[in-house]
C-alpha positions as CSV (number, residue, x, y, z in Angstrom):
1,X,226.0,143.3,134.4
2,X,228.0,145.4,136.9
3,X,226.1,148.6,136.3
4,X,222.8,146.7,136.4
5,X,223.6,145.4,139.9
6,X,224.8,148.8,141.0
7,X,221.6,150.5,139.8
8,X,219.6,147.8,141.6
9,X,221.4,148.7,144.9
10,X,220.6,152.3,144.3
11,X,217.0,151.8,143.4
12,X,216.4,149.7,146.5
13,X,218.0,152.2,148.9
14,X,216.9,155.3,150.7
15,X,218.8,157.3,148.0
16,X,216.6,156.0,145.1
17,X,214.9,159.4,144.5
18,X,218.2,161.2,143.8
19,X,220.8,160.7,141.0
20,X,222.6,157.6,140.0
21,X,225.8,159.0,138.5
22,X,228.0,156.7,136.3
23,X,231.8,157.4,135.8
24,X,233.5,155.1,133.3
25,X,237.1,155.5,134.4
26,X,238.4,153.4,131.5
27,X,237.0,155.7,128.8
28,X,238.2,159.0,130.4
29,X,241.4,160.6,129.1
30,X,243.8,160.7,132.1
31,X,244.1,164.5,132.0
32,X,240.3,164.9,132.3
33,X,239.6,162.5,135.1
34,X,240.2,165.0,137.9
35,X,238.0,167.8,136.4
36,X,235.3,165.3,135.5
37,X,235.1,164.0,139.1
38,X,235.7,167.2,141.0
39,X,234.6,169.8,138.4
40,X,236.6,172.9,137.6
41,X,236.4,176.7,137.5
42,X,236.7,178.9,134.5
43,X,240.3,179.4,133.4
44,X,241.6,176.5,135.6
45,X,243.4,175.1,132.5
46,X,243.5,175.6,128.8
47,X,240.1,175.0,127.4
48,X,238.2,175.6,130.6
49,X,236.0,178.4,129.3
50,X,233.4,178.1,132.0
51,X,232.7,176.6,135.4
52,X,231.9,172.9,135.3
53,X,230.1,170.9,137.9
54,X,231.9,167.7,138.8
55,X,230.2,164.3,138.9
56,X,230.9,163.9,142.6
57,X,228.8,167.0,143.3
58,X,226.1,165.8,141.0
59,X,225.9,162.6,143.0
60,X,225.2,164.4,146.3
61,X,222.6,162.5,148.2
62,X,222.6,159.7,145.6
63,X,225.0,157.1,144.3
64,X,228.3,157.5,142.5
65,X,229.2,154.4,140.4
66,X,232.9,154.2,139.4
67,X,233.1,151.6,136.6
68,X,236.6,150.1,136.2
69,X,238.0,151.9,139.2
70,X,241.3,150.1,138.7
71,X,241.9,152.6,135.8
72,X,241.8,155.6,138.2
73,X,245.2,157.4,137.8
74,X,247.5,156.7,140.8
75,X,248.3,160.3,141.4
76,X,244.5,161.1,141.7
77,X,243.7,158.2,144.1
78,X,245.0,160.1,147.2
79,X,242.9,163.1,146.5
80,X,239.9,160.9,145.8
81,X,240.5,159.0,149.1
82,X,240.5,162.3,151.0
83,X,237.3,163.4,149.5
84,X,235.7,160.1,150.6
85,X,236.9,160.5,154.1
86,X,236.0,164.2,154.5
87,X,232.9,164.1,152.2
88,X,234.1,167.3,150.6
89,X,236.5,168.3,147.8
90,X,237.8,171.3,145.9
91,X,237.2,171.7,142.2
92,X,240.2,172.2,139.9
93,X,241.2,175.8,140.1
94,X,238.6,176.5,142.9
95,X,239.2,178.1,146.3
96,X,236.2,176.8,148.2
97,X,235.5,173.2,149.1
98,X,232.2,171.6,148.2
99,X,230.4,169.1,150.4
100,X,228.9,165.9,148.9
101,X,227.5,162.9,150.6
102,X,227.0,159.9,148.2
103,X,227.0,156.2,148.3
104,X,230.1,154.9,146.4
105,X,229.9,151.7,144.3
106,X,233.0,150.6,142.4
107,X,233.4,147.9,139.8
108,X,236.4,146.4,138.1
109,X,237.5,143.4,136.1
110,X,241.0,143.7,137.4
111,X,242.7,142.2,140.5
112,X,243.0,145.2,142.8
113,X,244.8,143.3,145.5
114,X,247.5,142.3,142.9
115,X,247.6,145.9,141.8
116,X,248.2,147.0,145.4
117,X,251.1,144.5,145.6
118,X,252.5,146.0,142.4
119,X,252.2,149.5,143.7
120,X,249.7,150.5,140.9
121,X,246.8,151.0,143.3
122,X,246.9,152.6,146.7
123,X,246.5,150.2,149.6
124,X,244.6,152.7,151.7
125,X,242.1,153.4,149.0
126,X,241.7,149.6,148.4
127,X,240.7,149.0,152.0
128,X,238.4,152.0,151.9
129,X,236.4,150.8,149.0
130,X,236.6,147.0,149.7
131,X,234.4,147.0,152.8
132,X,231.8,144.9,150.9
133,X,232.6,142.8,147.9
134,X,230.1,141.3,145.4
135,X,231.7,138.8,143.0
136,X,229.7,138.8,139.8
137,X,230.5,135.8,137.5
138,X,230.3,136.2,133.7
139,X,226.8,135.6,132.3
140,X,227.8,132.3,130.7
141,X,228.3,131.0,134.3
142,X,224.9,132.1,135.5
143,X,222.6,131.3,132.6
144,X,219.6,131.0,134.9
145,X,219.6,134.8,134.9
146,X,219.2,135.0,131.1
147,X,215.4,134.5,131.1
148,X,215.0,137.0,134.0
149,X,217.1,139.6,132.2
150,X,215.2,139.0,129.0
151,X,211.8,139.6,130.6
152,X,213.1,142.6,132.5
153,X,214.4,144.2,129.3
154,X,211.3,143.5,127.3
155,X,209.2,145.2,130.0
156,X,211.6,148.1,130.9
157,X,213.7,148.6,127.8
158,X,213.2,150.7,124.6
159,X,210.3,148.4,123.5
160,X,208.4,148.6,126.8
161,X,205.2,149.7,124.9
162,X,205.3,146.5,122.8
163,X,204.1,143.1,123.9
164,X,205.9,139.9,123.1
165,X,205.6,136.2,123.9
166,X,208.7,134.1,124.1
167,X,209.0,130.5,122.8
168,X,210.9,127.8,124.6
169,X,213.1,127.4,121.5
170,X,214.1,131.1,121.7
171,X,215.2,130.7,125.4
172,X,217.1,127.5,124.5
173,X,219.0,129.4,121.8
174,X,219.9,132.1,124.2
175,X,221.2,129.5,126.7
176,X,223.4,127.9,124.0
177,X,225.3,131.1,123.3
178,X,228.4,132.1,125.5
179,X,227.6,135.8,125.7
180,X,231.2,137.1,125.6
181,X,229.8,140.7,126.0
182,X,227.8,139.6,129.1
183,X,224.7,141.5,130.1
184,X,225.4,144.5,127.8
185,X,225.5,142.2,124.8
186,X,222.3,140.4,125.8
187,X,220.5,143.8,126.3
188,X,221.6,145.1,123.0
189,X,220.5,141.9,121.3
190,X,217.0,142.1,122.9
191,X,216.7,145.8,122.0
192,X,217.6,145.0,118.3
193,X,215.1,142.1,118.1
194,X,212.3,144.1,119.8
195,X,212.8,147.1,117.5
196,X,212.6,145.0,114.4
197,X,209.7,142.8,115.5
198,X,206.0,143.8,115.5
199,X,204.1,144.0,118.8
200,X,202.3,140.8,119.7
201,X,204.7,138.5,118.0
202,X,206.2,135.4,119.5
203,X,210.0,135.3,119.5
204,X,211.6,132.3,117.9
205,X,215.3,131.5,117.2
206,X,215.1,132.9,113.6
207,X,214.6,136.4,115.2
208,X,218.2,136.0,116.4
């Protein structure tokens, strides 16, 4: 549910009309993280056949969400910290700096403080991004959220043009499950059920 919370912060801010840009640091190959964030110019490295706009520039005026920020390569953290402080950066292979003013929201499942002590995460960057901390327990520890998330997804998800009623038994079944995949697993389950069930139906445990 980290991205859901981050998007809620963005949608309820003065920046809501501009882009919400997501960077999954864990899924990016290490050699592409810098060019993905900062962008690059044509010929900056092998395979750079054209200029590419970085995600930090795309987030200008909006929100940049770094998911799993603990996976950010150590040698890139200093450059990223400077860009946060100066609100400008230079694309890979570029000569001119680009200005970008965005809200930064970071998420991680790792213990960043322990990483700082182990010298695997920069202390100065840690204090820069840790100005406000929201601890989000796993979904199995906040099961009161499940019915709210269910209703939200049925109204705002892929099946928003369909109408469903939900039985108490269906909710009870959702509450019994541990949801190891957290909100993402719940959303995927709701999407699958709603795509295979006709509009106007009442959802029961057998739909699961």
